[in-house]
C-alpha positions as CSV (number, residue, x, y, z in Angstrom):
1,M,-19.3,63.2,6.4
2,T,-15.7,62.0,6.0
3,S,-15.4,58.1,6.2
4,T,-12.1,56.9,5.8
5,W,-10.7,53.2,6.0
6,L,-7.3,52.0,6.5
7,V,-7.1,48.1,5.7
8,H,-4.2,45.6,5.3
9,A,-2.7,47.7,8.7
10,N,-0.5,46.8,11.3
11,I,-2.4,48.5,14.2
12,V,-0.4,49.6,17.3
13,L,-2.3,49.4,20.3
14,E,-1.6,50.0,23.8
15,D,-0.4,46.8,24.8
16,T,-0.2,44.8,21.6
17,I,0.1,44.9,17.7
18,L,-2.9,43.7,15.8
19,L,-1.4,42.5,12.5
20,D,-3.3,42.7,8.9
21,G,-6.0,44.6,10.8
22,F,-8.7,47.4,9.3
23,L,-9.8,51.1,11.1
24,H,-12.2,53.0,10.0
25,M,-12.3,56.8,11.0
26,I,-16.0,58.2,10.8
27,D,-16.9,62.2,11.9
28,G,-13.6,62.5,13.5
29,K,-13.8,59.7,15.4
30,I,-12.7,56.1,15.4
31,A,-15.7,53.9,14.2
32,A,-14.5,50.3,14.4
33,L,-10.9,48.4,14.6
34,D,-10.2,45.0,14.2
35,K,-9.0,41.9,12.1
36,M,-9.4,42.2,8.3
37,E,-11.2,39.0,8.2
38,H,-13.5,40.7,10.9
39,R,-14.1,43.6,8.5
40,P,-17.5,44.9,7.3
41,P,-18.6,45.5,3.6
42,I,-17.0,49.1,2.6
43,P,-19.1,51.7,0.9
44,M,-18.3,52.5,-2.5
45,E,-18.1,56.4,-1.5
46,A,-15.6,55.9,1.2
47,Y,-12.0,56.7,1.0
48,V,-9.9,53.5,1.7
49,I,-6.2,53.3,1.7
50,D,-4.5,50.0,1.7
51,C,-1.5,50.0,3.9
52,K,-0.4,46.4,2.5
53,Q,0.9,45.4,5.7
54,Q,3.6,47.7,5.3
55,G,4.6,50.0,8.0
56,Y,2.4,50.5,11.1
57,V,-0.7,52.7,12.0
58,M,-0.3,54.4,15.5
59,P,-2.0,56.9,17.3
60,G,-1.0,60.5,16.8
61,M,2.0,61.7,18.6
62,I,1.2,64.7,21.6
63,D,4.1,67.3,21.9
64,I,3.3,69.2,25.2
65,H,6.4,71.5,24.7
66,V,7.1,73.3,21.3
67,H,7.1,77.1,20.9
68,G,7.1,76.7,17.3
69,A,8.2,75.7,13.9
70,K,9.1,76.9,10.5
71,G,9.6,80.1,10.9
72,H,7.0,80.8,13.1
73,D,6.8,81.1,16.9
74,F,3.6,81.3,19.7
75,M,4.9,84.3,20.9
76,D,4.4,85.9,17.5
77,A,0.9,86.1,18.5
78,D,-0.9,85.6,15.4
79,P,-2.9,82.8,14.4
80,I,-2.0,82.8,11.1
81,C,1.8,82.0,12.2
82,Y,-0.1,79.1,14.5
83,A,-1.6,77.6,11.9
84,K,1.1,77.1,10.1
85,I,3.2,75.5,13.1
86,A,0.5,73.1,13.4
87,K,0.5,71.9,9.8
88,H,4.3,71.3,10.3
89,L,3.8,69.3,13.4
90,A,1.2,67.2,11.6
91,S,4.4,66.2,9.3
92,E,6.5,65.1,12.1
93,G,3.2,62.6,12.8
94,V,2.1,65.2,15.6
95,T,-1.8,65.5,15.9
96,A,-2.0,67.3,18.9
97,F,0.1,70.1,21.3
98,L,0.0,72.5,24.1
99,A,1.6,76.3,22.5
100,T,4.6,76.8,24.7
101,T,4.9,80.1,25.6
102,M,8.5,81.8,27.4
103,T,9.8,84.3,29.5
104,C,9.1,88.0,27.8
105,P,7.4,91.4,29.4
106,M,4.1,90.6,30.2
107,S,2.5,92.4,27.8
108,Q,3.9,90.3,25.2
109,I,2.7,87.2,27.1
110,E,-0.7,88.6,27.5
111,A,-0.8,89.2,23.7
112,A,0.2,85.7,22.8
113,V,-2.1,83.8,25.2
114,T,-5.0,86.5,23.7
115,A,-4.3,85.3,20.3
116,L,-3.8,81.9,21.2
117,A,-7.2,82.1,23.1
118,A,-8.7,83.4,19.4
119,Y,-7.1,80.6,17.4
120,Y,-8.4,77.8,19.9
121,Q,-12.0,78.6,19.2
122,E,-11.3,78.9,15.3
123,Q,-8.9,76.3,14.8
124,P,-8.5,74.9,11.3
125,Q,-8.9,71.7,10.2
126,A,-6.3,69.1,9.0
127,V,-3.7,70.6,11.8
128,A,-2.6,69.6,14.8
129,Q,-4.7,70.4,17.6
130,M,-3.7,72.8,19.9
131,L,-5.2,71.6,23.4
132,G,-4.4,74.2,25.5
133,I,-1.1,76.5,26.6
134,H,2.0,75.6,28.5
135,L,3.4,78.7,30.2
136,E,6.9,78.6,30.4
137,G,8.1,81.3,32.9
138,P,8.0,84.3,33.6
139,F,7.9,82.8,36.9
140,I,11.6,81.4,37.4
141,N,14.9,81.4,38.8
142,R,17.5,83.7,37.2
143,S,20.8,81.7,37.8
144,K,18.7,78.8,35.7
145,K,17.2,81.1,33.1
146,G,18.6,79.0,30.0
147,A,18.0,81.1,26.7
148,Q,14.9,82.7,28.8
149,P,15.6,86.8,29.0
150,E,16.6,87.7,32.2
151,T,15.4,91.0,32.2
152,A,11.7,89.7,31.7
153,I,11.8,87.1,34.6
154,L,9.3,88.1,37.5
155,A,8.3,86.6,41.0
156,P,5.9,84.0,41.1
157,N,2.5,86.1,41.7
158,V,-1.1,85.1,41.7
159,Q,-2.6,88.0,40.6
160,Q,-0.2,88.0,37.7
161,F,-1.0,84.5,36.6
162,N,-4.6,84.9,37.2
163,Y,-4.3,87.8,35.0
164,L,-2.9,85.6,31.8
165,H,-5.5,82.8,33.0
166,E,-8.2,85.3,32.1
167,Q,-6.7,86.3,28.9
168,S,-6.1,82.8,27.8
169,K,-9.9,82.0,28.3
170,G,-8.9,79.3,31.2
171,L,-6.2,77.8,28.5
172,I,-3.0,77.3,30.3
173,R,-2.7,73.7,31.1
174,L,0.5,73.5,32.3
175,V,2.6,76.1,34.2
176,T,6.8,76.1,34.5
177,F,8.2,78.0,37.6
178,A,10.8,78.2,40.2
179,P,8.7,77.1,43.2
180,E,12.0,78.5,45.5
181,K,10.6,81.7,44.4
182,D,7.2,81.0,45.2
183,I,6.6,82.7,48.8
184,D,4.3,80.5,51.0
185,F,4.0,78.2,47.4
186,A,1.0,80.9,46.9
187,M,1.2,80.2,43.1
188,L,1.4,76.6,43.6
189,A,-1.3,76.3,45.7
190,E,-3.6,78.9,43.1
191,L,-2.7,76.1,39.9
192,C,-3.6,72.9,42.2
193,Q,-7.1,74.5,43.0
194,K,-7.4,75.4,39.2
195,N,-6.2,71.6,38.2
196,I,-3.5,73.0,36.6
197,I,-0.3,71.0,36.0
198,A,2.6,72.3,38.4
199,S,6.1,72.0,36.7
200,I,9.3,72.5,38.4
201,G,11.1,74.2,35.7
202,H,14.2,76.7,35.6
203,S,14.2,76.2,39.1
204,D,17.6,76.3,41.3
205,A,15.9,74.8,44.0
206,D,17.9,72.4,46.7
207,Y,16.2,68.6,47.1
208,D,14.7,69.5,50.5
209,M,12.9,72.6,48.9
210,T,11.9,70.5,45.7
211,M,10.5,67.8,47.8
212,Q,8.6,70.3,49.9
213,A,7.5,71.7,46.4
214,I,6.0,67.8,45.2
215,R,4.6,67.5,48.4
216,A,2.6,70.9,47.9
217,G,1.7,69.8,44.0
218,V,4.0,69.8,41.6
219,T,3.8,66.7,39.4
220,H,5.8,67.6,36.7
221,A,9.8,68.5,35.5
222,T,10.4,70.2,32.9
223,H,13.1,69.0,30.3
224,L,14.7,67.0,32.6
225,F,18.6,68.0,33.4
226,N,18.6,71.3,31.7
227,G,17.5,74.5,33.7
228,M,17.8,72.7,37.1
229,R,19.8,72.1,39.7
230,G,21.5,68.9,39.3
231,I,22.3,65.9,41.5
232,H,25.4,66.2,44.0
233,H,25.9,63.8,46.4
234,R,25.8,66.3,49.4
235,D,22.3,67.7,47.6
236,P,20.6,65.2,45.0
237,G,18.8,68.7,43.8
238,V,15.9,69.2,41.7
239,V,16.9,65.9,39.3
240,G,17.5,63.8,41.9
241,A,14.1,64.4,43.8
242,V,12.0,64.5,40.6
243,L,13.8,61.2,39.5
244,L,12.9,59.7,43.2
245,T,9.5,60.7,43.4
246,D,7.2,58.1,41.8
247,N,4.2,60.6,41.0
248,V,6.3,63.5,39.2
249,Y,6.3,63.0,35.4
250,V,9.6,64.0,33.1
251,E,9.8,65.9,30.1
252,F,13.0,64.9,28.2
253,I,14.6,65.9,24.9
254,P,16.0,63.2,23.2
255,D,18.5,64.6,20.7
256,N,21.8,63.8,22.4
257,V,22.6,67.3,22.3
258,H,20.6,68.1,26.2
259,F,21.7,65.6,28.1
260,H,23.9,62.5,27.1
261,K,21.8,59.4,25.6
262,D,23.2,57.1,28.0
263,L,21.4,58.8,30.6
264,L,18.2,57.6,29.2
265,P,18.3,54.2,30.6
266,L,18.9,56.0,34.3
267,I,15.6,58.1,33.8
268,Y,13.9,54.5,32.3
269,K,15.0,52.6,35.7
270,M,14.3,55.2,37.8
271,K,10.5,56.6,36.6
272,G,9.5,53.6,34.3
273,L,7.5,54.0,31.1
274,E,4.7,55.2,32.9
275,R,6.1,59.0,34.3
276,M,8.3,59.7,31.2
277,L,7.2,62.4,28.2
278,V,9.4,62.9,25.0
279,I,9.1,66.5,24.0
280,T,10.7,68.5,21.6
281,D,11.4,71.9,22.5
282,G,11.6,73.1,19.1
283,I,11.5,76.7,18.3
284,R,10.9,78.8,15.3
285,A,13.9,77.3,13.4
286,K,12.6,73.6,13.5
287,G,12.0,72.7,9.9
288,M,14.1,75.0,8.6
289,P,17.7,75.5,7.3
290,D,20.6,75.8,9.5
291,G,21.0,79.7,10.4
292,V,20.5,82.4,12.8
293,Y,16.9,82.8,14.6
294,T,15.1,84.0,17.3
295,L,14.1,83.2,20.8
296,G,12.6,85.8,23.1
297,G,14.5,88.6,21.2
298,E,17.7,87.2,21.4
299,E,19.7,85.7,18.1
300,V,20.0,81.7,18.0
301,E,22.5,79.9,15.7
302,V,21.3,76.7,14.5
303,A,23.6,73.9,13.2
304,N,24.2,70.3,13.0
305,N,20.5,70.1,15.4
306,C,21.8,72.2,18.0
307,C,20.3,75.6,18.9
308,I,22.5,78.5,20.8
309,Q,21.8,81.4,22.1
310,R,24.6,83.8,20.5
311,K,25.0,86.0,23.4
312,T,25.0,83.7,26.6
313,G,25.8,80.5,24.6
314,S,23.3,78.7,26.2
315,L,21.4,75.9,24.9
316,A,18.1,77.7,23.1
317,G,15.3,74.9,22.4
318,S,15.8,72.6,19.5
319,V,15.1,72.0,16.2
320,L,14.3,68.2,17.0
321,N,11.2,66.2,15.1
322,M,9.1,64.6,17.1
323,N,9.2,61.1,15.0
324,T,13.1,61.6,15.1
325,A,12.4,61.6,19.1
326,R,10.6,58.7,18.7
327,K,13.0,56.9,16.9
328,N,15.8,57.8,19.2
329,V,14.2,56.3,22.1
330,E,13.3,53.5,20.3
331,Q,17.2,52.9,19.5
332,W,18.6,53.9,22.7
333,L,16.4,52.2,24.9
334,A,15.1,49.2,22.5
335,L,11.4,49.5,23.1
336,S,8.4,48.1,21.4
337,L,5.9,50.3,19.2
338,P,3.4,49.8,22.2
339,E,6.1,50.9,24.7
340,Q,7.2,53.9,22.6
341,I,3.5,54.9,22.5
342,R,3.6,55.4,26.1
343,L,6.2,58.1,25.7
344,V,5.7,59.6,22.7
345,S,1.0,59.9,23.2
346,L,-0.3,58.1,26.2
347,N,1.3,59.4,28.9
348,Q,0.7,62.6,27.7
349,A,-2.8,62.4,27.4
350,I,-2.8,60.3,30.8
351,H,-1.5,63.5,32.2
352,L,-3.3,65.9,30.7
353,G,-7.0,64.0,31.8
354,I,-8.1,63.6,28.1
355,A,-7.0,59.8,27.4
356,D,-10.7,59.1,27.6
357,F,-10.6,60.4,24.0
358,K,-6.7,61.0,23.1
359,G,-3.2,59.3,23.0
360,S,-4.2,55.4,21.5
361,L,-6.5,54.0,19.3
362,A,-9.7,52.4,20.3
363,I,-13.1,52.8,18.9
364,G,-14.9,56.4,20.1
365,K,-11.5,58.2,20.4
366,D,-10.5,60.8,18.4
367,A,-9.4,59.8,15.3
368,D,-5.8,60.8,15.4
369,V,-3.6,58.7,13.2
370,V,-0.4,58.0,11.9
371,W,0.7,55.3,9.4
372,L,4.5,55.0,9.4
373,N,6.1,53.3,6.3
374,A,8.2,50.6,6.6
375,D,11.5,53.0,7.1
376,G,9.9,54.4,10.4
377,E,8.9,57.5,8.8
378,V,5.5,59.4,8.5
379,E,3.6,58.2,5.4
380,K,0.1,60.1,6.7
381,T,-1.4,61.6,9.4
382,F,-5.3,62.0,10.1
383,C,-6.0,64.8,12.6
384,L,-9.5,64.1,13.9
385,G,-10.2,61.9,10.7
386,K,-8.9,64.5,8.2
387,L,-5.7,63.9,6.4
388,A,-3.1,66.4,7.4
389,F,-0.1,65.6,6.1
390,E,1.1,63.1,3.0
391,K,4.5,62.3,2.2
392,S,5.3,63.1,-1.1
């Protein structure tokens, strides 16, 4: 039984900040949370951290679109690599994630989802928790492939998808695909039937087609602006459709590389806080020095926080740190900490249907807790109550 107390902490709740509070974690759950004046006696054997009212204690962040980190990729089909990625993510304040695959030959995707299913069953402790799989491709549009390998792109196919879903032991939670390539929206219907989030991405659908897909069940847009038809005054495209539709969640990569930071207020005005999702789209180069890395078998040159596929010149994911993403959003939109939490944690939990136990700090929820120091850097990360990262 692991009992941890954070005392004299400024605790970020869903709609307010509890100043000079305490938070008690036991057996992976939040057991108590209140003002210090209401704190019960602490047993001698407990692990106590005095935050001295410095910085803030917030819920762990959830990255629903990340391919890798620290030289490893979820396509490597190696649970040892997966544990190293999950350990690194905790250093960014991420306590849960969707392991994201990419367009590759079906045999490689099958190997990856099979390995991810095995890892999921035997996840190590004191690392970010894998919640499931985000299948990005291979059912996308060649004309908006970005850094996805063109030779492995397939038309949406229910039989092939169901095979992958079976190999994943039902762990696929989100699928990025091009609905304009999905004849009669057959795969979209299958996703909806299985309660899997259907995301439009790497798509060249026009506005009318996108609206049809939304009416048929698309509720998510992958890395907004990137890998999709943009806004034109005679065709609002994918971007226009997803911004104008209230129930569609939009992912975005706030690195000022994937889109101009001054477009963030536009997203905010169109979607509101409730439908915005911060992601990193991090690749194996995340947390590594600048240099040449691989993504989907292609070389990617990383320099100055920018990842460029050498062969095509396309952007190829990012090396964005999730806490840096949070700070960028804070600065560019002047958001309070409770508002920031919506974009990096609570919205993700709501969208995934796990807000009963993830996404915010409350009694009975999972003890996924991050202490930010006075500079806004991650001081400590607890994943299910276990200390997963401590700033040296």
